[in-house]
C-alpha positions, 0 to 999 in steps of 0.5 A, a space after each residue: 392796599 399792600 399787594 405784596 402781602 395779600 394771599 389769594 384767599 383774601 383778595 375779592 372782587 371788591 378789592 379789584 374794583 376799588 383799584 380799577 375804579 369800576 363797580 364790582 359788576 364790571 369786574 365780574 363781567 371782565 372776569 367772565 369775558 362779557 362782550 358788554 365791557 370794552 377791551 380797554 377796561 377788560 384788559 386793565 381789570 384782568 391785569 390788576 386781577 393777575 397782579 393780585 393773584 386773584 383766582 375765580 371762586 369756582 364754588 361761588 360761580 356754580 352757586 350763582 348759576 342755580 336758581 331757587 325761585 326764592 328772594 331773601 327779604 332782609 330787614 333790621 331787628 329794630 323794625 319789629 318793636 318800632 312804632 312805625 312798624 305799621 308802615 313796614 308791615 304794609 311794605 312787607 305785605 306789598 313785597 310778598 304780594 308782588 313777588 308772588 305775582 312774579 312767581 317768586 317765593 320769599 324768605 323774610 329774615 333779620 340781617 343778624 340771627 338774634 340767637 347766634 348773632 351770625 349773619 343770616 344774609 351770609 348763611 343764605 348765600 352759603 346755603 344757596 337758598 336765595 336767588 337775590 335780596 331785597 334789603 329793607 335795612 338802613 345799616 346792612 353791614 359792609 361784610 354782608 355786601 362783600 359776600 353779596 358782591 363776591 357771589 354775584 347775588 342780585 340785591 336791591 335796596 328798598 325804603 332805607 338809605 344805607 348808613 355805611 354804604 355808598 348808595 351810588 353803587 347799588 340799585 335802589 328805590 327809596 322814599 324822598 323823605 326830605 320832600 315828605 317833610 317839606 310837603 307836610 310843613 308847607 301844608 300846615 303853613 298854607 293852612 295858616 299855621 305860624 308856630 309849628 312843633 315837629 315830633 321827630 322819631 329818633 330810634 337807631 334805624 337810619 336817617 329817614 327821620 332826620 331827612 323829614 326834619 330837614 324838609 320841615 325846616 326847609 319849608 319853614 324857612 321858605 314860609 318865613 317862620 322864625 326859628 323859634 316858631 318851628 321847634 323840633 322835639 325828638 322822641 321814641 316812635 311810640 304812642 305813649 311817647 307822644 301822649 306824655 309829651 303833650 301832657 308835659 308840654 301843654 302850656 307850650 303847645 297851647 301857644 302853637 297852631 300846628 304839629 308835624 308828627 313824623 309817624 301816624 302813631 304819634 299824630 294819633 296820640 297827640 289827638 287823644 291827649 289834646 282832647 283831654 286838655 280841651 283843645 280841638 283838632 283842627 280848630 285849635 291846632 292842626 296836625 299832619 302825620 306821616 306814612 298813611 298807615 292804618 293809624 291815620 283812619 283808626 279813630 276820627 278825626 282822620 289824620 292828614 298824612 304823607 303817603 309813602 309810595 310803597 306801592 310804586 317802590 315795591 312794584 319797581 323793586 320786585 320787577 328789578 330783582 326779577 330782571 337781575 336774576 333772569 339776566 344774571 346782570 350780564 344784560 343790565 347796562 346801568 343801575 336803577 336808582 330812584 328816589 320816589 316822592 311821597 304825597 299829601 293825603 288831606 283828611 280831617 286834622 287840617 
């Protein structure tokens, strides 16, 4: 970065943090003369701020001192028409319930306004409508994060790993999807399956499904399955996608004894289509789903599935955002970063 050409307005806390090799929170504490920061670090940060002609944004400072009792839950638009939205809806309900228990209200919004294409996150900050954010978004923009940091708004990443941001710089509670895929495949192998198909959802909303496939392949390798006996097919996460896949690949499927469907809606569609071809579940082919959504117990045979730990994730995320709001981050000495393991729910399909 060329210091000489920078204007006062263009310099942000993020710029200072990058040059000082510290977090934006540390920079904020230095500028506010926090006793939690060593004099050595404080002097180094203040020196850089002075060299950059940085001036504290007093309007941002005043915004951060007022409390609304409202949390912004920011999600990406793709989740509204996405096949595994059954799980996401349950996650939203869990979040709202836990926030209400903590006497906090919720504003649930897409990150980008679908009509104006402007950032709802930035609008909420400018209008001082929220005390903090829970981000259920794998592709939150760096610009939104810059505003969150500049205004010192507490934020916690939930469920998704962000694609464009360094996960190590933020509080987060996410599912260990690699472990989930591993558990699913290992269970099928332990049930005697030696030729398994994995149905990977492939919408553009993050890398959680790629992680599930990675776990699936890890378990297959550990179980000494040949590469040609652990096949991966990508498809949209919709009921008809899996339903048509079975009909179109029925001869291949007849040679298999296991299916790992990376969403329960896909597993449900597979069961229906397999029945139409006279194949019994689990007699002829065993199936493991993912999410433990309502699809898993909608119609028998009920689906063996990977339970995403939404209860634990939401409780921890809501408690964390409340702590950050109460203390304004000044008493928070470290980030909370947890990748929480999912677990297997054994039902009738295995």
